[in-house]
C-alpha positions in Angstrom: 93.1 96.3 108.4 95.1 99.8 109.1 97.8 101.3 107.0 101.4 100.7 108.3 101.7 103.5 111.1 102.7 101.8 114.3 106.5 101.7 113.8 107.2 100.6 117.4 105.8 97.0 116.5 106.7 96.6 112.7 108.2 93.8 110.6 109.9 94.4 107.3 109.3 92.4 104.1 110.8 92.6 100.7 108.7 93.4 98.0 109.3 89.9 96.6 108.3 88.4 99.9 105.1 90.6 100.2 104.2 89.6 96.8 104.7 85.7 97.5 102.5 86.1 100.4 99.6 87.8 98.8 99.8 85.4 95.8 99.5 82.6 98.4 96.5 84.2 99.7 94.9 84.7 96.4 95.7 81.1 95.5 94.1 79.8 98.9 90.8 81.6 98.2 90.1 80.2 94.7 92.0 82.5 92.1 93.9 80.9 89.2 97.6 80.9 89.5 97.9 83.2 86.5 95.4 85.8 87.8 96.9 85.5 91.4 100.3 86.4 90.3 99.0 89.5 88.5 96.8 90.5 91.5 99.5 89.8 94.1 102.0 92.1 92.1 99.5 94.8 91.7 98.5 94.9 95.4 102.3 94.5 96.8 103.3 97.3 94.4 100.8 99.7 95.8 101.9 99.0 99.2 105.4 99.5 98.0 104.8 102.9 96.6 102.9 104.0 99.7 99.5 103.8 98.2 98.1 102.2 101.5 94.5 102.5 100.6 95.1 100.2 97.7 97.6 98.0 99.3 97.3 95.0 101.7 94.5 97.2 103.3 92.3 95.7 100.4 93.3 92.1 101.1 90.5 91.2 103.5 88.0 92.8 101.0 89.3 90.5 98.1 89.0 87.6 100.2 85.5 88.1 101.6 84.5 88.9 97.9 86.0 85.6 96.6 84.5 83.7 99.4 81.1 85.2 98.7 81.2 83.8 95.3 80.7 87.3 93.8 83.9 87.2 91.7 85.0 84.2 89.4 88.7 84.1 90.5 89.4 81.4 87.9 87.8 83.3 85.0 89.6 83.1 81.7 89.7 86.4 79.9 88.2 86.4 76.2 90.3 88.6 74.1 88.4 89.9 70.8 90.4 91.5 68.1 87.6 93.7 66.5 89.1 96.4 64.5 92.3 97.9 63.5 92.4 100.2 66.7 90.1 98.3 68.9 90.3 95.2 71.4 87.5 94.1 73.3 87.9 91.9 76.4 85.2 89.9 78.3 86.7 89.4 81.9 84.2 86.4 82.4 83.3 87.8 85.9 86.9 88.0 87.1 89.2 90.8 87.9 90.1 93.6 85.4 93.9 93.1 85.7 94.2 89.6 84.4 92.0 90.8 81.5 94.2 93.7 80.9 97.4 91.4 80.9 95.9 89.0 78.5 94.9 91.7 76.0 98.1 93.8 76.6 100.1 92.4 73.8 97.5 92.8 71.2 96.8 96.2 72.4 100.4 97.5 72.2 100.8 95.9 68.7 97.6 97.8 67.4 98.8 100.9 69.1 102.2 100.9 67.4 100.7 99.9 64.1 97.7 102.4 64.2 99.2 105.0 66.1 96.4 104.5 68.9 94.5 101.8 70.1 91.6 101.2 72.7 90.9 98.5 75.0 87.3 97.8 76.4 87.1 95.6 79.2 83.7 94.4 80.2 82.1 91.9 82.8 85.1 92.9 85.1 86.0 93.8 88.8 88.5 96.4 89.8 89.5 96.8 93.4 92.8 98.5 93.0 94.6 101.5 92.2 94.5 102.5 88.6 98.1 104.0 87.9 99.5 100.5 87.9 97.3 99.8 84.7 98.8 102.7 82.8 102.5 103.2 84.1 104.0 100.1 82.2 102.7 101.6 78.9 104.7 104.7 79.6 107.8 102.7 80.5 107.6 101.3 77.1 107.6 104.8 75.5 103.6 104.9 75.0 100.9 107.4 76.3 98.0 105.8 78.3 94.8 106.8 79.7 92.3 104.8 81.5 89.1 105.2 83.3 87.2 102.8 85.4 83.9 103.1 87.2 82.9 101.7 90.5 79.8 101.2 92.7 77.5 103.8 93.4 78.6 106.0 96.4 78.9 109.7 94.9 76.1 112.1 94.5 76.2 114.1 91.3 76.6 117.7 91.7 72.9 119.4 92.3 71.5 115.9 93.1 70.4 114.6 96.5 71.2 110.9 96.1 74.3 108.9 95.0 74.3 107.6 91.5 78.1 107.5 90.4 81.2 105.7 91.6 84.3 107.1 92.5 85.2 106.8 88.9 89.1 107.3 88.8 91.0 108.4 85.7 94.8 107.6 85.5 97.1 109.0 82.9 100.9 108.0 82.1 103.3 109.6 79.6 106.9 108.9 79.1 109.8 111.6 79.7 113.5 111.7 78.7 115.8 111.4 81.7 113.3 110.5 84.2 110.4 108.2 85.5 107.0 108.6 83.5 104.7 111.1 84.4 101.7 109.4 86.0 98.8 110.4 87.9 95.5 108.8 89.4 92.8 110.7 90.7 89.1 109.8 91.8 86.5 112.0 90.4 85.1 112.0 94.0 86.5 114.6 96.5 88.2 111.5 98.2 88.8 108.1 97.5 86.6 105.5 99.1 89.7 103.6 100.5 90.9 106.9 102.4 87.5 107.2 104.0 87.8 103.5 105.2 91.4 104.0 106.6 90.1 107.4 108.2 87.1 105.7 109.8 89.3 102.7 111.1 91.8 105.2 112.6 89.3 107.4 114.4 90.2 110.6 112.1 88.0 113.1 110.8 88.0 114.3 107.3 88.2 117.6 105.7 85.0 119.6 104.8 83.3 119.1 101.5 84.2 115.3 101.2 80.8 113.8 101.7 77.3 113.8 103.4 75.7 111.6 106.1 72.3 109.4 105.5 70.2 112.6 105.6 72.1 114.3 102.9 73.9 116.9 105.3 77.7 117.5 105.1 79.8 115.7 107.4 83.4 115.3 108.3 82.7 111.9 110.1 83.9 108.9 107.8 81.8 106.7 109.7 78.8 108.6 108.7 79.7 108.7 104.8 80.2 105.0 104.9 77.1 104.0 107.2 74.4 105.3 104.7 76.1 108.6 103.6 77.8 109.2 100.4 80.7 111.2 98.7 80.7 114.2 96.9 82.6 114.9 93.4 85.7 117.0 93.5 85.3 120.6 92.3 81.4 120.6 92.1 80.2 120.4 88.7 83.3 119.9 87.1 84.2 116.8 88.8 80.6 115.6 88.6 80.9 116.0 84.7 84.2 114.0 84.6 82.4 111.4 86.7 79.5 111.3 84.2 82.3 111.2 81.3 83.8 108.0 83.1 80.4 106.3 83.5 80.0 106.5 79.7 83.4 105.5 78.6 83.9 102.6 81.3 80.5 101.3 81.2 78.5 102.3 78.3 81.3 102.1 75.7 82.8 98.9 77.0 79.3 96.9 77.4 79.8 97.0 81.3 77.6 97.9 83.9 77.0 101.4 85.1 77.8 102.0 88.6 74.0 101.5 89.6 73.4 98.5 87.6 74.6 95.5 89.5 73.1 94.0 92.7 75.2 92.2 95.3 72.5 91.9 97.9 72.7 88.1 97.4 76.4 87.9 98.0 77.1 89.1 101.5 80.8 90.0 101.9 80.9 91.3 98.2 83.1 94.5 98.1 84.3 94.8 94.4 82.4 96.7 91.7 81.2 94.7 88.6 81.6 97.3 86.0 84.1 98.0 83.0 87.2 99.7 82.2 88.6 101.5 79.0 92.2 102.2 78.1 93.5 104.4 75.3 97.1 104.0 74.4 98.7 106.2 72.0 102.1 105.8 70.1 103.8 109.5 70.5 106.5 108.3 67.7 103.8 108.9 65.1 103.9 112.6 66.2 105.5 115.2 64.4 108.3 117.4 65.8 110.8 116.8 68.6 110.3 113.4 70.4 107.5 113.3 72.8 109.8 112.2 75.9 111.9 115.1 75.3 109.0 117.4 75.3 107.6 115.9 78.2 110.9 116.7 80.1 110.8 120.3 78.7 107.5 120.8 80.3 108.5 119.2 83.6 111.7 121.5 83.5 109.5 124.6 82.9 106.9 123.5 85.8 110.0 123.2 88.3 111.1 126.6 86.8 108.0 128.4 88.0 108.6 126.8 91.5 106.7 123.7 91.6 108.5 121.4 93.9 106.7 118.0 93.5 105.4 116.4 90.2 102.6 113.9 90.3 103.8 110.5 91.3 107.1 112.1 92.8 106.2 110.9 96.1 105.4 107.4 95.0 108.7 107.0 93.3 110.6 108.4 96.4 108.5 105.7 98.5 109.3 103.0 95.9 113.0 103.6 96.2 112.8 103.4 99.7 110.7 100.1 99.8 113.1 98.6 97.4 116.3 99.5 99.5 114.8 98.9 103.0 111.8 96.5 102.4 108.2 97.3 103.3 107.3 97.8 106.9 103.9 96.2 108.1 102.6 96.5 111.7 102.5 93.2 113.5 98.6 93.1 113.5 98.4 93.6 109.6 101.2 90.9 109.1 99.4 88.5 111.4 96.1 89.0 109.5 97.8 88.3 106.1 99.6 85.3 107.5 96.3 84.0 108.8 94.5 84.6 105.3 97.4 82.7 103.7 97.0 79.7 106.0 100.3 80.2 107.7 
């Protein structure tokens, strides 16, 4: 399923209509009502914000994974209050976002009480963008950092075979008089979803993104996907951050490392069965001028030195456009979604 790009044959849906369509798909394919609502909103919001590699592009992968029996769509997350600043969640082999939703009230309560709190999610599947997990905390005046590991597809710097996942890091902070500062970046040179989209659209990648099955550098996305692997961004620096994500998202949570699960007996499975860590900080406990005002001052200075676009600016522009005009989907994509929904 390609990202919306053929504007000659498009249909426009409101965010609400798209969310409802996606929720129907999740419900039809064995997801509980509560989890379906969380996942549908997550996916629709990614599409709303122009994050096409994590929007409706992911739906066939969700469906094939659910149909393979790899994920428990009806899992009930078990929230465990283990310390003054520490919450654990066993996602029960289900998706990470419903586990986060179940633990969020306790996590926020602890962060406001202790000044900082950690959420460790294990036995979970994450198949979405990471920024939607942290942005709501910043909208509530909190600072949030999250990491999640994925399936093995990245060669550590200096190695000759893949071991790490794309292992993204997301951060969100409130600021006065503006949208929160939010970024979400893979520690690989490119996100896996963007490689899939490039392959589907017959596009080449920039150099330095990945290697083929023989370990040779390639700009062909299909060669990366068919037995090849991605490279970390920034050489040894991105590789070190990817290693950190493995330790925080898997070792610290009780989840799987990117190389510790085997889905060979589940044809069609796409979602990594790993772990996720969130750290939430209440900046009202800090000394000096309110944090959100300090954030805005930093932004003002960044603009002052010539920076035209902050992380997340493009997403917010697209969000405003989508809310005003709707979300454009090409005819083939919409037909596939309706087919998955049984319409």
